[in-house]
N, C-alpha and C positions, 0 to 999 in steps of 0.2 A: 277616627281616619282626619289625619292631617292635611289638606290640599285636594282642592276639588279639578285637578286638570283631568286628563284622558284617564291615568292611572288611580287616582283617587276613586274618580266616578265610577270607573267597573268593579275595583275593590268594592265599595259602599254598597253597589245594588246586587252584591253576589252575596255578599257575609251575613246578611241579616237573615235568609233564609238558611243559609246552610249553619249559624251558630243554633238557631233554633232548633233545626233538626238535631243536631248534639245535645242543647241542652234536655230537648224534649223528655229521653228516658228517666231524666232525673227530677221531672217535674217543675223547670226551669224555663221553660221555651217563654214564659211572659216576662220573663226578666231582662231579655236580651235586649240592648240597646244597640243602635247604630248610630254613631253621632257625627257628620262630617263637619269640620273646620275648613273654613275660607278667609283668607285675610281680605279679600275682595270685598265690594259690595254686591257682586252677581256669583251664581255659580259657574264654573267652568270659563272663568275671564279669557282663557286664551283660545276656548273655542268659539268666539263670538257668538251673536247673538243667534244664527238660523238656527242649529237645534238646540238651545236652552229650552223654550217650551217644551218638547218633548222629553230634555233629562229632567227638568223639576216634576213634572207629571209622573214620568217614572219614579222618581224618588219618594212622592208624596202617595203614590201606589203602594211602593213597597215598604213604606214606614220607616222611610231612612229620614232622622233627623238633622237639618241643615242649622248651623251658625255660622253668620255671615259676617264681615269685619271683624274677625277673631285672629287672634296673634297668640301663639302660644309662650308664655313665659319659663316654662320649667314643664318637667314631665316625671313624677315619681312612681313609686311601684304600682299604687293603686289609684291614682289622681292626675288629671290634667289642670294645669293652672294657666289662667288666660291674663295679658297683660291689666286686664280692667279688674282683676281677682275674682273672677269666676269659677270655680273648681268642677269638674266634669269627673266623677267616678269611671274609672276605665279599668277592668282588667289587661286590655290588650290596646295598644296605640302603634298603628300602622303607618310611618312618614312617608308621604308622596307628596313633597312640597317641591319638587324641582328635581332635574338631573346635570349633570355636570360631563362634561369628557373625562377619560382617565387621565389622572397625572403624568402619564406618560409622554403626553403632549407638551408640558413643562420642559422637559429636556431637548426640546428642538426649538433654536434660534429663528421664531417666527412669529406674524402675527396670530393673537387667538381671538377669538368673540368671547363676550361677557359669560358664556358656555365652557369654555376653555377649550371650543373647537377650533382647529388649525385653518387659516384660510388658504383655500387654494384656486389653481387656475381650471380653465374647463376641461384640464387632462388628468384632474387631480394631483398634480404637482403642486408641494406646497410651497406657497409664495416666499423666494428668497432661496428657498431651499430645493432647488428642482431635483434634486437626486433621491428625495425621499417623495413617496405616494401617500395619502390620507383617504380613510375611507370609514365607513360607518358613522359612530356616532363620535368619531374625532374628528371628521371633515364639515366646515361650513363651506360647504359648495353651493353653487346656484341652482336652484331648480328651474326657475324661470327668470327673465327681468325682473328685479326687484323684489324677487322673494329666495329664501335661503333654505335648503333642504330641513324636514324636519328629524327630529332623532327617534326613528321609526324604521322598522323594517320595511316598509313600503320604498323608503330612500335607503336603506342599510345595504338590503341586497342588489339593489343596480349600483351602486356606488363601489361595491365590494367587485363586481364583474368587471368594471371599466377602469379600477384602481390595480387589479389582479394583470386583466391585460395588458394595461398599459404599460407598467413595469416591467412584464416579460418583453414587451414591444420594443422597449425602450434599450434593453441589454441585448436584442437583438437586432437592432437597427430597422426594425419593421413599423406601419404605419399604427399609430396610436388613436384613438375613438374619444369623439368629444361626449361627455357626461350628459345624458338628455335622458332623463325620468319620463315616466308618462304622467299625464294629466293628474294633480293632486286629487284624493278622495280620503274620507276619513270611515271608520265603521267602528262605531261603540258598542260593547255588550253592555246589556242594561237588565244584566239578571233575569228575573221572573217576569220583567217587562218586557223585555223583546232586545230590541239593539234600535240603533239610529244610523243610518247610512248617508252621508252628504258628500256634496261634489264643488267642485272648485276652492279657490282660498276664501271664497266667502261662505262654503261649508251650509250649501244650500240644502236643503234636506229633500232627498229622496226617496228614501223608502224610512218606515219605521215600524216599531214591532215586530210581529213575527217573519214576516218577509224578511225585516232585516236581519233576524237571528239567523233566518238560514244562509245569508250570505256571508254572514261574521262567524258562524260555523265552518262551512266551506274554507273560509281563508285561514281559521286557526288552526283547524283537524287536517287540512289536505292541501292545500295551495305553497305553503310557505315553507315546507319540509322538504330540501335536497334529498336526490337518489341517493344514498351514503352507499349503498350496497350496489350501486350499478356505475362501474368508474367511466366506461363509454358516455354514458347518457349524462353522469353530473359533470364532464367535461366538456358536452355539447350545450349543457345548460349553464357553464361558465361564461360561453361566449357573448361578450356586450349585445351583438345583435340577435341573442336567442327570443323565439317567441313562443311561449308555451303552446305547445301543438296537442296535447293530452286532453281528453275528454272530461270538461266539466259539466255535462249535462244533468246528472240524475238527479239534481233537486229544481231543472226547469221551471216544472210545473207547478213547482210550490211559490215562486217568485210571483209579481204581479204579472198577469198577461193581458189584462186589461188596461194599463196605460196608457196613454196617450201617445199618439206615436210621432205626432209632432213636435212634443216635449223639446227642448234643444237645452244640450249640456253648455253652461254658461262660462266658456274660456276663449278667448280669444283663439285665432288661424294659429297651429302651430310650424313652423319652420320646419326644412327638411330632415333635420335630425330627429324631433321629435316624432315623426311620422312612425317611428317602431315603437310601438305599445305592444304589450301584453296580449294575447288575445284571449284569455282567461279574464282578463278585465274587459275585453269587448264586449265579449258575451254577457256580462253581469250588465252593461251599459242597454246591451241591447234586451236583454231580458225585462228591462224596468221601464222600456221606452225610451229611451235616451240617445241622442247621436253623439257619438264623437265630430269634433269639427276637423277641417280636411282644408289642406291648402289646393289651390287649382294645380299647381305645379311641387312635386316631389323633389326633385333635384336630383343627384345621383343616386342610384340605386343602391341599396343597403339588403345584406343579405335578409331572407325571411321576413320582408317589410310587410307589415298588414296591408293590403289593399281595402280600399271603402266599401263598406257594404249596404245595401237597400233595406230598408224596412220592410218586413212584411205585412 
């Protein structure tokens, strides 16, 4: 496994047990090795120090070998050769050493970041080419002051909602909406070791182990999928002001019921536009004993705005 970013870590955590299960009928389970290569001196360099102890413990528990300060020089049919001359036997090599935007962005005469993403304004119009809107992994949009969106579904979905709405509004002469995503969180699957859920750009660990795994499965198995067979509901959810009103309470008791009610989510107070947060996300913060920040004044009302709730 080359690269210990989000994808590489999740893959490494899943692969060892899965490959051992495949090899077991052939008496080769003990021959399975999963080696995670990272060019940096620490695993998950882009994830920060917050979740690193949880991740390191999980990899150790799962038997995933880590090689730090490693740069790949060549990959052959059965070997990975590092720049220091080390050769690692390998039947499978998975490359997760970074992402870039689609080359289509290069056909637009506009500024791009180091990932090839187009610079956009608050309405997701491409800088200098206002008749073009960018979304998903092609847009370097501002998530909050000083922070740019990540190439992940958590930002891609609202980016597409806003870009689609604003492009249509542009054609119709209707009001456009400012892109305003929910507060940043991460939830990383760690295979048989559970998962880790963090809050804020500092990635403060809020849940780990089986509790975080329940949350991760809800996200990946239920919440990120649009209702493709229900056109009216699909259009309703495409609205930038949409707040998920569905019930995500089935696993409520499985998450931490005993979290300290006074624990606070470590983000600054959000402006009016950022008060539109997903109710499913809000429920999850409630379930783990975290409170979302609120401003004293919300400003102009927005459709289906989420009201502050009281911790019970």
